[in-house]
C-alpha positions as CSV (number, residue, x, y, z in Angstrom):
1,X,88.5,140.8,17.6
2,X,90.0,138.4,20.1
3,X,93.0,139.7,21.9
4,X,96.2,137.8,21.4
5,X,98.9,136.6,23.8
6,X,102.4,137.9,23.1
7,X,105.2,135.6,23.9
8,X,108.6,137.3,23.4
9,X,112.2,136.3,24.1
10,X,113.9,139.1,25.9
11,X,117.6,138.5,26.3
12,X,120.8,139.6,24.6
13,X,121.0,141.9,21.6
14,X,121.8,145.6,21.4
15,X,118.7,147.6,21.0
16,X,116.3,144.6,21.1
17,X,114.8,145.5,24.4
18,X,113.5,148.7,22.9
19,X,111.8,146.8,20.1
20,X,110.2,144.4,22.6
21,X,109.2,147.3,24.9
22,X,107.5,149.1,22.0
23,X,105.8,145.9,20.8
24,X,104.3,145.5,24.3
25,X,103.3,149.1,24.7
26,X,101.8,149.4,21.2
27,X,99.8,146.2,21.3
28,X,96.4,145.3,22.8
29,X,97.5,142.0,24.4
30,X,95.4,139.6,26.5
31,X,98.5,138.4,28.1
32,X,102.3,139.1,27.8
33,X,104.8,136.4,28.5
34,X,108.5,137.1,28.4
35,X,111.1,134.4,28.2
36,X,114.3,135.7,29.7
37,X,116.7,135.4,32.7
38,X,116.6,136.7,36.2
39,X,118.8,139.7,35.4
40,X,116.5,140.9,32.6
41,X,113.5,140.4,34.9
42,X,115.0,142.7,37.4
43,X,116.1,145.3,34.9
44,X,113.4,145.5,32.2
45,X,110.8,148.0,32.9
46,X,107.3,147.7,31.6
47,X,104.0,149.4,32.6
48,X,101.9,146.4,31.6
49,X,101.5,143.1,33.5
50,X,104.0,140.6,32.4
51,X,104.4,136.9,33.1
52,X,108.1,135.8,33.2
53,X,109.6,132.5,32.3
54,X,113.2,132.7,33.5
55,X,115.6,130.3,32.0
56,X,119.3,129.6,32.2
57,X,120.6,130.0,28.6
58,X,123.7,128.0,29.6
59,X,121.6,125.0,30.5
60,X,121.2,122.1,28.0
61,X,118.5,122.8,25.3
62,X,116.2,120.1,26.7
63,X,116.2,121.7,30.1
64,X,115.3,125.1,28.7
65,X,112.5,123.4,26.6
66,X,111.1,121.8,29.8
67,X,111.3,125.0,31.8
68,X,109.3,126.8,29.1
69,X,106.8,123.9,28.8
70,X,106.2,123.7,32.6
71,X,105.5,127.4,32.9
72,X,103.7,128.2,29.7
73,X,100.1,129.2,30.5
74,X,98.9,130.3,27.1
75,X,97.3,127.9,24.8
76,X,95.7,129.9,21.9
77,X,95.9,133.1,19.9
78,X,99.7,133.2,20.4
79,X,102.0,135.7,18.7
80,X,105.7,135.0,19.0
81,X,108.5,137.6,18.8
82,X,112.1,136.5,18.6
83,X,113.9,139.8,17.8
84,X,115.8,139.5,21.1
85,X,117.6,136.5,22.5
86,X,119.8,133.7,21.2
87,X,119.2,130.9,18.7
88,X,119.2,128.5,21.6
89,X,116.3,130.4,23.4
90,X,114.4,130.6,20.1
91,X,114.8,126.9,19.4
92,X,113.6,126.1,23.0
93,X,110.5,128.3,22.6
94,X,109.6,126.8,19.2
95,X,110.2,123.3,20.5
96,X,108.0,123.9,23.5
97,X,105.2,125.3,21.4
98,X,105.4,122.4,19.0
99,X,105.5,119.8,21.7
100,X,102.3,121.3,23.2
101,X,100.9,121.5,19.6
102,X,100.1,125.2,20.1
103,X,99.6,127.1,16.9
104,X,101.3,130.5,16.8
105,X,102.1,133.3,14.4
106,X,105.1,135.5,14.3
107,X,104.8,139.2,15.1
108,X,107.1,142.2,14.8
109,X,107.0,145.9,15.2
110,X,107.2,147.4,11.7
111,X,107.3,151.0,10.5
112,X,103.5,151.1,10.1
113,X,102.6,149.3,13.4
114,X,102.5,145.7,14.5
115,X,102.8,143.1,11.7
116,X,101.7,139.5,11.9
117,X,103.2,136.7,9.8
């Protein structure tokens, strides 16, 4: 089975960092990309290698989309998790993936393991 790339938003939301952390730890990922801010990059601990795309969630939506587009290295076998973050960050990620015509599936940590949708 081909390993997948996890792209997750990691931002605000009480308890959501634990969900993303477990998703990272429990998965067999080819690559992990976190979309977040500089503060989270400095404070989120992870034992696996992570690529960071740091955005300013107060910037205009178009600027956030471009920031993601410019730094997104994955092109296939993409799994997206948006448990954490704001609607603005979620919209920017989906718009960036759509503009690059990258197919993706949603993924979440469920009671019986990682679930793909």
